[in-house]
Each structure stands twice: as C-alpha cells, then as structure tokens.
DRENDO-1510 file (C-alpha; in Angstrom, 1 decimal, always signed):
<recs>
REC; n; res; u; v; w
REC; 1; UNK; +0.0; +0.0; +0.0 .
REC; 2; UNK; +1.3; +3.4; -1.0 .
REC; 3; UNK; +1.6; +6.0; +1.8 .
REC; 4; UNK; -0.6; +9.1; +1.7 .
REC; 5; UNK; +0.6; +12.2; -0.1 .
REC; 6; UNK; +1.5; +14.1; +3.1 .
REC; 7; UNK; +3.6; +11.2; +4.3 .
REC; 8; UNK; +5.3; +11.0; +0.9 .
REC; 9; UNK; +6.2; +14.7; +0.9 .
REC; 10; UNK; +7.5; +14.5; +4.5 .
REC; 11; UNK; +9.7; +11.5; +3.6 .
REC; 12; UNK; +10.9; +13.2; +0.3 .
REC; 13; UNK; +11.8; +16.3; +2.3 .
REC; 14; UNK; +14.1; +14.2; +4.4 .
REC; 15; UNK; +15.8; +12.9; +1.3 .
REC; 16; UNK; +13.9; +9.7; +0.7 .
REC; 17; UNK; +14.4; +9.2; -3.1 .
REC; 18; UNK; +11.7; +6.5; -3.3 .
REC; 19; UNK; +9.1; +8.8; -1.8 .
REC; 20; UNK; +10.0; +11.6; -4.3 .
REC; 21; UNK; +9.8; +9.1; -7.1 .
REC; 22; UNK; +6.2; +8.1; -6.0 .
REC; 23; UNK; +5.3; +11.8; -6.0 .
REC; 24; UNK; +6.7; +12.2; -9.5 .
REC; 25; UNK; +4.8; +9.2; -10.7 .
REC; 26; UNK; +1.6; +10.4; -9.2 .
REC; 27; UNK; +1.7; +13.8; -11.0 .
REC; 28; UNK; +4.0; +13.3; -14.0 .
REC; 29; UNK; +1.1; +12.8; -16.5 .
REC; 30; UNK; -0.7; +15.9; -15.3 .
REC; 31; UNK; +2.4; +18.1; -15.5 .
REC; 32; UNK; +3.3; +16.7; -19.0 .
REC; 33; UNK; -0.3; +17.2; -20.1 .
REC; 34; UNK; -0.4; +20.9; -19.0 .
REC; 35; UNK; +3.0; +21.5; -20.6 .
REC; 36; UNK; +1.9; +19.9; -23.9 .
REC; 37; UNK; -1.4; +21.8; -23.9 .
REC; 38; UNK; +0.5; +25.0; -23.4 .
REC; 39; UNK; +3.2; +24.4; -26.0 .
REC; 40; UNK; +1.7; +21.8; -28.3 .
REC; 41; UNK; +5.3; +20.7; -29.0 .
REC; 42; UNK; +6.4; +17.5; -27.4 .
REC; 43; UNK; +10.1; +18.4; -27.0 .
REC; 44; UNK; +9.2; +21.7; -25.3 .
REC; 45; UNK; +6.7; +20.0; -23.1 .
REC; 46; UNK; +9.4; +17.5; -22.0 .
REC; 47; UNK; +11.7; +20.4; -21.2 .
REC; 48; UNK; +9.0; +22.0; -19.1 .
REC; 49; UNK; +8.3; +18.7; -17.4 .
REC; 50; UNK; +12.0; +18.3; -16.5 .
REC; 51; UNK; +12.3; +21.8; -15.3 .
REC; 52; UNK; +9.2; +21.5; -13.1 .
REC; 53; UNK; +10.4; +18.4; -11.3 .
REC; 54; UNK; +13.9; +19.9; -10.9 .
REC; 55; UNK; +12.4; +23.0; -9.3 .
REC; 56; UNK; +10.1; +20.8; -7.1 .
REC; 57; UNK; +13.1; +18.7; -6.0 .
REC; 58; UNK; +15.1; +21.8; -5.1 .
REC; 59; UNK; +12.2; +23.6; -3.4 .
REC; 60; UNK; +10.6; +20.6; -1.6 .
REC; 61; UNK; +12.5; +21.1; +1.6 .
REC; 62; UNK; +10.9; +24.5; +2.0 .
REC; 63; UNK; +7.3; +23.2; +1.3 .
REC; 64; UNK; +5.3; +24.1; +4.4 .
REC; 65; UNK; +1.9; +22.4; +3.8 .
REC; 66; UNK; +0.1; +25.8; +3.5 .
REC; 67; UNK; -1.6; +24.4; +0.5 .
REC; 68; UNK; -2.1; +21.0; -1.0 .
REC; 69; UNK; +1.1; +19.5; -2.6 .
REC; 70; UNK; -0.8; +19.3; -5.9 .
REC; 71; UNK; -1.7; +23.0; -5.9 .
REC; 72; UNK; +1.9; +23.9; -5.1 .
REC; 73; UNK; +3.2; +21.6; -7.9 .
REC; 74; UNK; +0.7; +23.1; -10.4 .
REC; 75; UNK; +1.7; +26.6; -9.4 .
REC; 76; UNK; +5.3; +25.7; -10.2 .
REC; 77; UNK; +4.2; +24.2; -13.5 .
REC; 78; UNK; +2.3; +27.3; -14.5 .
REC; 79; UNK; +5.3; +29.5; -13.6 .
REC; 80; UNK; +7.6; +27.3; -15.7 .
REC; 81; UNK; +5.2; +27.4; -18.7 .
REC; 82; UNK; +5.1; +31.2; -18.5 .
REC; 83; UNK; +8.9; +31.4; -18.2 .
REC; 84; UNK; +9.4; +29.0; -21.1 .
REC; 85; UNK; +7.0; +31.0; -23.2 .
REC; 86; UNK; +8.9; +34.2; -22.6 .
REC; 87; UNK; +12.2; +32.5; -23.6 .
REC; 88; UNK; +10.8; +30.8; -26.7 .
REC; 89; UNK; +11.7; +32.3; -30.0 .
REC; 90; UNK; +10.1; +29.9; -32.4 .
REC; 91; UNK; +6.5; +29.7; -33.5 .
REC; 92; UNK; +4.1; +27.6; -31.4 .
REC; 93; UNK; +1.2; +25.5; -32.6 .
REC; 94; UNK; -2.0; +24.6; -30.7 .
REC; 95; UNK; -3.8; +21.3; -31.0 .
REC; 96; UNK; -6.7; +21.4; -33.4 .
REC; 97; UNK; -8.4; +18.5; -31.5 .
REC; 98; UNK; -9.3; +20.6; -28.5 .
REC; 99; UNK; -12.6; +22.3; -28.0 .
REC; 100; UNK; -12.8; +26.1; -27.7 .
REC; 101; UNK; -15.6; +27.8; -25.8 .
REC; 102; UNK; -16.5; +31.2; -27.0 .
REC; 103; UNK; -17.8; +34.0; -24.8 .
REC; 104; UNK; -21.4; +33.3; -26.0 .
REC; 105; UNK; -21.1; +29.8; -24.6 .
REC; 106; UNK; -20.9; +28.0; -27.9 .
REC; 107; UNK; -18.2; +25.4; -28.3 .
REC; 108; UNK; -16.5; +23.8; -31.3 .
REC; 109; UNK; -13.4; +21.8; -32.0 .
REC; 110; UNK; -11.0; +23.5; -34.3 .
REC; 111; UNK; -10.5; +20.3; -36.2 .
REC; 112; UNK; -14.3; +20.4; -37.1 .
REC; 113; UNK; -13.6; +23.6; -39.0 .
REC; 114; UNK; -11.1; +21.9; -41.3 .
REC; 115; UNK; -12.2; +18.3; -41.1 .
REC; 116; UNK; -13.2; +16.7; -44.4 .
REC; 117; UNK; -12.5; +13.2; -45.7 .
REC; 118; UNK; -12.1; +14.3; -49.3 .
REC; 119; UNK; -8.5; +15.4; -50.0 .
REC; 120; UNK; -8.2; +17.4; -53.2 .
REC; 121; UNK; -5.4; +19.8; -54.0 .
REC; 122; UNK; -7.9; +22.7; -53.6 .
REC; 123; UNK; -9.1; +21.3; -50.3 .
REC; 124; UNK; -5.6; +20.8; -49.0 .
REC; 125; UNK; -4.7; +24.3; -50.0 .
REC; 126; UNK; -7.7; +25.7; -48.2 .
REC; 127; UNK; -7.0; +23.5; -45.1 .
REC; 128; UNK; -3.5; +24.8; -45.0 .
REC; 129; UNK; -4.8; +28.4; -45.1 .
REC; 130; UNK; -7.3; +27.7; -42.4 .
REC; 131; UNK; -4.7; +26.0; -40.2 .
REC; 132; UNK; -2.5; +29.0; -40.6 .
REC; 133; UNK; -5.3; +31.3; -39.5 .
REC; 134; UNK; -6.1; +29.2; -36.5 .
REC; 135; UNK; -2.4; +29.1; -35.4 .
REC; 136; UNK; -2.1; +32.8; -36.0 .
REC; 137; UNK; -5.3; +33.4; -33.9 .
REC; 138; UNK; -3.8; +31.4; -31.0 .
REC; 139; UNK; -0.6; +33.3; -31.1 .
REC; 140; UNK; -2.3; +36.6; -30.4 .
REC; 141; UNK; -3.0; +35.4; -26.9 .
REC; 142; UNK; -0.6; +36.7; -24.2 .
REC; 143; UNK; +1.2; +33.9; -22.3 .
REC; 144; UNK; -1.1; +34.5; -19.3 .
REC; 145; UNK; -4.2; +34.3; -21.5 .
REC; 146; UNK; -3.0; +31.2; -23.2 .
REC; 147; UNK; -2.2; +29.5; -19.9 .
REC; 148; UNK; -5.6; +30.4; -18.4 .
REC; 149; UNK; -7.3; +29.2; -21.6 .
REC; 150; UNK; -5.3; +26.0; -21.5 .
REC; 151; UNK; -5.9; +25.2; -17.8 .
REC; 152; UNK; -9.6; +26.0; -18.1 .
REC; 153; UNK; -10.5; +24.4; -21.4 .
REC; 154; UNK; -7.9; +21.7; -21.9 .
REC; 155; UNK; -7.2; +20.7; -18.3 .
REC; 156; UNK; -10.6; +21.3; -16.8 .
REC; 157; UNK; -9.5; +23.4; -13.8 .
REC; 158; UNK; -11.9; +25.7; -12.0 .
REC; 159; UNK; -11.2; +29.4; -12.1 .
REC; 160; UNK; -10.5; +29.4; -8.3 .
REC; 161; UNK; -7.9; +26.7; -8.8 .
REC; 162; UNK; -6.3; +28.5; -11.7 .
REC; 163; UNK; -6.1; +31.7; -9.6 .
REC; 164; UNK; -4.4; +29.8; -6.8 .
REC; 165; UNK; -1.9; +28.3; -9.3 .
REC; 166; UNK; -1.1; +31.6; -10.9 .
REC; 167; UNK; -1.0; +33.4; -7.6 .
REC; 168; UNK; -3.5; +36.0; -8.7 .
REC; 169; UNK; -7.1; +37.0; -8.0 .
REC; 170; UNK; -10.0; +35.0; -9.5 .
REC; 171; UNK; -11.2; +38.2; -11.2 .
REC; 172; UNK; -7.8; +38.4; -13.0 .
REC; 173; UNK; -8.2; +34.9; -14.3 .
REC; 174; UNK; -11.8; +35.7; -15.5 .
REC; 175; UNK; -10.4; +38.7; -17.3 .
REC; 176; UNK; -7.7; +36.7; -19.0 .
REC; 177; UNK; -10.2; +34.1; -20.1 .
REC; 178; UNK; -12.7; +36.6; -21.3 .
REC; 179; UNK; -10.1; +38.5; -23.4 .
REC; 180; UNK; -8.7; +35.2; -24.8 .
REC; 181; UNK; -12.2; +34.1; -25.9 .
REC; 182; UNK; -12.9; +37.5; -27.4 .
REC; 183; UNK; -9.5; +37.5; -29.3 .
REC; 184; UNK; -10.1; +34.0; -30.6 .
REC; 185; UNK; -13.6; +34.9; -31.7 .
REC; 186; UNK; -12.4; +38.0; -33.5 .
REC; 187; UNK; -9.5; +36.2; -35.1 .
REC; 188; UNK; -11.7; +33.2; -36.2 .
REC; 189; UNK; -14.9; +35.0; -37.1 .
REC; 190; UNK; -14.4; +34.4; -40.8 .
REC; 191; UNK; -14.0; +30.6; -40.2 .
REC; 192; UNK; -17.2; +30.4; -38.0 .
</recs>
C-alpha cells in the first residue's frame, strides 16, 4: 500500500528518493499534459516537465503544507510554462483537436472547421490556409491568456484553482479568459 501524499512529501523532504519518485509518478502525466497543452510541442513539453520536477526537488525542503502539494506543484508548472513562453523564440502550434468555448457559450473543436474526408489539392490548400489562420489566432494570446485558456478548457481546472496556481485574483483569471475568448472569436470570425 502506498503511503498518503503528506507522508510521501515529508519523507521526500528528508531525502527519501523513493518517496520523491512516488510523487513524480503520481503527478507526471498531469504536468506533462499541462505543458503539452500550453506548448503543443512534445520536446518543449518534455523540457518544461523536466524543469518543473527539478524545481520541485530543489524547493521541496521549503514546502510548508500551507496548500495541497498538488496545488503547489501546479503553481510551479504554470510558472515554468510562462517562463518558457517568454524564452521561446520559435513559432508555437496549438492542438486542433481541443474544444474552444467562445464567450457566448458556444463550443467547437478547431478540427471540425477543417475536417473533411475528401482530400483534393484545392481542399488541401484551403485547409493549409485555415490551419495558418487558427495558429495565428492562438498566437495573439498573451502567455497568461493562453495559460488560463489551456488550464480551463484543456485541463478542466476551475477558475478558483487557476487563480491559486497563478497566484492572482480569480477576477484576473476571469479577465484573461474573457479576453482570450474574445480575441479568438475575433480572429476566427471568418471561419465560423
């Protein structure tokens, strides 16, 4: 039987490598998923994943149980994502399989906009154009807007949880999400 999370953290704080490994295993897929949703590039997501757990390992002795370990870990993850975004110089891509919710409450998967079983040269050319428009639309989001959008719509976190992870007010999270939705709606209005 695996010990509870608090016990694992306490053991890991004392240098128990096995306890730290259990913690990593417990959250590795969540961290990788957040990173991949944010970057949509597997190598960048792996870099973020590595950096997150390096930071967790270094900061773990100072963890004081003022919040849940998972909240603390996700806060580190969001910070690393934002830092990586600021450092990144090359163009990013967003998954077309994810659903987007617009401010009016309507949702659609970006892939639905370009999905068609018939592959003609004209259709492929049109798809390429649409894909470029979608990628361009996603790139207009600030790092904070993209992170809030990713955590809310791709990871399913509540606004309160996102605010805690990003160390800001819930109203700030709502504002980032609203602006992100409006920017995407404006950028993609011709496709809708």
